[in-house]
N, C-alpha and C positions, 0 to 999 in steps of 0.2 A: 158498338164502337169499340175499337181496339185501343187499350191503353198500353203504350210502349215505355218500358223502364229506360232511363237514361242515366248516365253517371258523368260526372265531370272530374277530370284528373288534373289536379293543379300542383306543378313543381315549384316549390317556393325558391325564389332567387336568393343569392348570397349578397348582401349589401356591404359586409364588412368582415374582415378577418382580424381578430384582435392580436396585437403583437405579443410575442413571448419574450421572457428573459431568463437567462441561466447564469450561473457563477461557476467558475472553476479555478483551480490552482494552476500556477505556471507549470507548463509542460505536460499538463493532464488533459486529455481530450473530454470536453464537456459532455454530459449526457443530454442529448437534444430530445424534446418531447416528441412522442409519436403522433399526438393529435394536437389540434389547434381549435380555438373556440371561435364560433361563428355567429354573426348577427344577421337573422333572415329578414326578408323584405317585409314580413307581416309583424316584425318586432320580436318574434321569438329567438330563443338562442339554442345552438346545437353545436356539437363538435364534429371534426372530421379528420380523417388520416391525412398526414402531410408527407411528402416527399422532399427532403432538404436537399439543396445543392451540395457538392462535394465540399467537405470541410478540410481546408489545407492546414497542415501542422504549424505553419508560421503564425496562424490565427491565435494560438494559445502558447506561443514559445516565449511571449514576455508580457508584462502588465499591460493592460489596455482595453479598449472595447472595439468590437466590430459587429457588424450586421450581416447575418446570413439570410438568404431568402430560399423560399421553397414554393412547392405548387400543392394545390389541392385539386384532385380529380374533377373535371368539369366546371372549373371556376378560372376565370382569367385574372382575378385579384391575386397578387403575390401575398404568400405568408412570409413574415419576418421574425427572427428571434435575435435579440442582442445578447452578444456573448460577452460576459464581463470576466476578464482574467486578473487575478490578484495573487500577491505574494502574502497576504495577511491571513495567517492560519493558527488553528489550535490544535492540540493533540486529541486524536480520536481513539478508536478501540485499539487494543494490542493485536497485531496481525502475526505475532510470532508465536503464539500459545498453541499447544497440541489441540487438534480437531478430533472430537470424538468419533472412533470408528475409522479413523484414517491414520496413515503414517505422515501426513503433511498438515502443517509444517513440521519439518524435521531438523533437529540440531545435530551436527556432526562435528568430530574433533579429530586432530591429528593423532592423538592418543589419549587414553583415560586411564585412571587408576582402577583396580578392581573395586566393585561395589560403588563406584562414583561414576556412573555413565553420563553421557552428554544429555541424554533425555531429561535429566533432572532440571535442565536449563530452561525448559518451556513447559513445566508441569503445573504452573501456577502457583507453587508453593515456595515462599521465601522464607529461608531458614533464618531464625533469629537467635539472640543470646548466644552467639559465638558458636553455634553448633554446626557440625560438618555434616549432619544428616540433610539428604535432598541436595547434596552438592557434587558439581563436577570438579574433580581435583587433578591436577598435574603437578608432577615433581621433577620435570625436566627443565633445562635451561631454556629452551625453545619450545612453544606449542601454540596450536591454533584452535579456534572453535568458531562455527558459523551456523547459520540459519538457512535452510532451504525452504523457500516461501511456497505457500499454496493458498487458494481461494476456495473456501468450502470443501477442503480436502482433496483439490485438483491442482497439481503443478501448474504454476503461473507466475510470470514476472509481476513484481509490485514496484510502485513507487516508494523510495525509502530516502530519508534525509535524517534518521536519528537512530540511536541505539543507547539503551540503558542497561547498565551491569550492577547486579546486586552481589556483593562479595562477603566473605567471612574473614574477619580479621581477629586473631589472637596470638598467643605466643608462638605458634607454629607457622600459622598462615599470614601472609602480608599482602595488603591490596597493591595492586600494580595496575597502571594504565596500559592500554594496548598499545604496542610500538607502532602498529599499522592498522587501519581499518580498510578493507578490500571490498570491492564488489565484483561479481562474477560476469564476465563478457563472453564466455564461450557458447558452444551449441547447448541446445536444450539437454540437460543433464538427466541422467537416470537416478533413482534413489540408490544410495550407496549400500552395498551389501554388509558393509561393517561400519556403520556411522561412529562408533566408539573409537575406532582405530582405522582411519581412512587407508584402503588398500592403494597401491601405486597405479592401478589401472583406472581408478575413478576419475571422471573428468573434474571433479571437485579437488583433485589432489594436484593437478597440473597447474604450474605457475603461470604458464602462458595464457590461462584462461581468467587470470584476475589483474585488476587495476586498482590502484589506490584511489579513494575517494578524495575530493579537493576540499580545501577551506575547513578543516575539522576545528570545531569550536566546543570548548568544555562548558556546559551549562551548570551554573551554581544550583545546589540543592540544599534543602534544609532537612533532608533525610539522611540518617547514618547509614553507612555501608552502602552507599549508592553513587555510582558514577554515570552521569549522561553526557552524551556527545551528540552534536549536530554537524551536519556537512551539506554540500551542495547535492541537491536531489539527483538520484539516478534511478533508472528502471532497470530491475535486475531479478534474476531467479534466485541469487543468494548472497548474503552478506557474511564476511569472514573478519574475525578479530585475530591479530597476530601478536604474540608475546615474545620478546626476545630479552636475553640477558637476565633471566629470572635466577635470582640468587636464594629465594626461599620458595617452598611450595605455593601454589596458588589454589585457592578454593572459591568457585563461583557458585552461587546459588539459584540465579536466574538471569535470563538475557531476554530483554524485551524491546520490540520495535513497533512504534505506533504508526498508524496511519495519520494523515492530516485532513482537516476540514476546513473549510472556509469559514473565517471568523464571523460570528453572528453580527457583529457591528458592521460587517461589510455587506453580508448577504441581505438582500430585499431592500437596500436603501432606496 
């Protein structure tokens, strides 16, 4: 008697795809999940890769909610993700600090005094006790200083709506609010050859590549020798502070820009 081996192959059906939810800040594209959770016909759970429909920028242009659909290969059921767009944010990490092993982020200046380079402004060292060590100094009537952004050491535009200045004030140096805060609108810039004294050929030097930010608001602080400003969010390669009508030398010890995160009381509600 011949015994023949046989095998049964059973492909489990998908009876449900669990809906997803993501949160993002206004103007910032949300990070959509690559995979979705499945409920199989035998009660087990699994995950599968999902392809989302095209996400239009107007979806996250203002506060609100919307549902985006997607497809899982071999399944007729639609995947869905609810996108929550909010303007409720908190300060995150500093995105202007020097990155080990890279030139970016990079601070640049219209000019700098000897031994007081622009790089002191993002070296994570804040001078205290009225010391001018680790400071960028200008003794001109007009000066500008800015930050060229990077992400993990790679040149990349960032969303920006704030800047904090740490300054030194003593008998010689006087604190001064920037006359203008500008953001870069030109083509992708290259790293300046002379960041401490921008040369005239640098795209960062050309005035047509800059626009003033809107709705600047000074934020109160309980810290001495600190000036913090917020403004309408922009996406840009660089931010610049311009000082005009300086009657005394100016000494800044650090320039910080923070990213923003969704406020925890909003996230996962």
